[in-house]
C-alpha positions in Angstrom: -43.4 3.9 253.6 -43.2 7.6 253.7 -43.0 9.5 250.4 -39.6 10.9 251.3 -38.3 7.4 252.0 -39.6 6.2 248.6 -38.1 9.2 246.9 -34.7 8.5 248.5 -35.0 4.8 247.5 -35.8 5.7 243.9 -32.9 8.2 243.8 -30.6 5.5 245.3 -31.7 3.0 242.7 -31.4 5.6 239.9 -28.0 6.9 240.7 -26.4 4.3 242.9 -27.4 1.2 241.0 -28.6 2.1 237.5 -25.6 4.3 236.7 -23.0 1.6 237.4 -25.1 -1.0 235.6 -25.1 1.2 232.5 -21.4 1.5 232.7 -21.0 -2.3 233.0 -23.2 -2.8 229.9 -21.2 -0.2 228.0 -17.8 -1.8 228.9 -19.2 -5.3 228.1 -20.2 -4.1 224.7 -16.8 -2.6 224.1 -15.1 -5.7 225.3 -17.2 -7.9 223.1 -16.3 -5.7 220.1 -12.6 -6.0 220.8 -12.7 -9.8 221.3 -13.8 -10.7 217.8 -11.4 -13.6 217.5 -11.6 -14.8 221.1 -14.8 -16.9 221.5 -14.4 -17.5 225.2 -13.8 -13.9 226.0 -16.7 -12.8 223.8 -18.9 -15.4 225.5 -18.0 -14.0 229.0 -18.6 -10.4 227.9 -22.0 -11.4 226.5 -22.8 -13.0 229.8 -21.8 -9.9 231.7 -23.9 -7.7 229.4 -27.0 -9.9 229.6 -26.8 -10.1 233.4 -26.4 -6.4 233.7 -29.3 -5.7 231.4 -31.5 -8.1 233.5 -30.5 -6.3 236.7 -31.2 -2.9 235.0 -34.7 -4.1 233.9 -35.4 -5.3 237.4 -34.4 -2.0 238.9 -36.5 -0.1 236.4 -39.5 -2.3 237.1 -39.0 -1.9 240.8 -38.8 1.9 240.5 -42.0 2.0 238.4 -43.9 -0.1 240.9 -42.8 2.0 243.8 -43.8 5.2 242.0 -47.2 3.8 240.9 -47.8 2.7 244.5 -46.9 6.1 245.8 -49.1 7.8 243.2 -52.0 5.6 244.1 -51.5 6.3 247.8 -51.4 10.1 247.0 -54.6 9.9 244.9 -56.4 7.9 247.5 -55.6 10.5 250.2 -56.8 13.4 248.1 -60.2 14.8 249.0 -62.9 14.2 246.3 -63.9 17.6 245.0 -67.0 16.1 243.4 -68.4 15.0 246.8 -68.7 18.3 248.6 -71.4 18.0 251.2 
C-alpha cells in the first residue's frame, strides 16, 4: 500500500469509525445510568457498550499495526548513513 492510501485509511478509521463508536459508548453509558430500575434495558445497554468498546479496541489495534508497518517500510527504504562507501 502506498503511504497516502494508508494515511487515508487511518483517517477514515479515526474519524469515520472511531468517532461514531465513541458516541455509541457515551449514549450507552447514559442509557445505563437512566435505567437503574430496568434490568433488561440495563443489560441491553451494557451489551451495546461492551460491543462498541471491542470494536473501538479493534480499530485502535488495526491503526497501530498499519502505522507500525508504514514506519518499518519507511525506515527500511532510508539510506544507511553509517554505510557510506
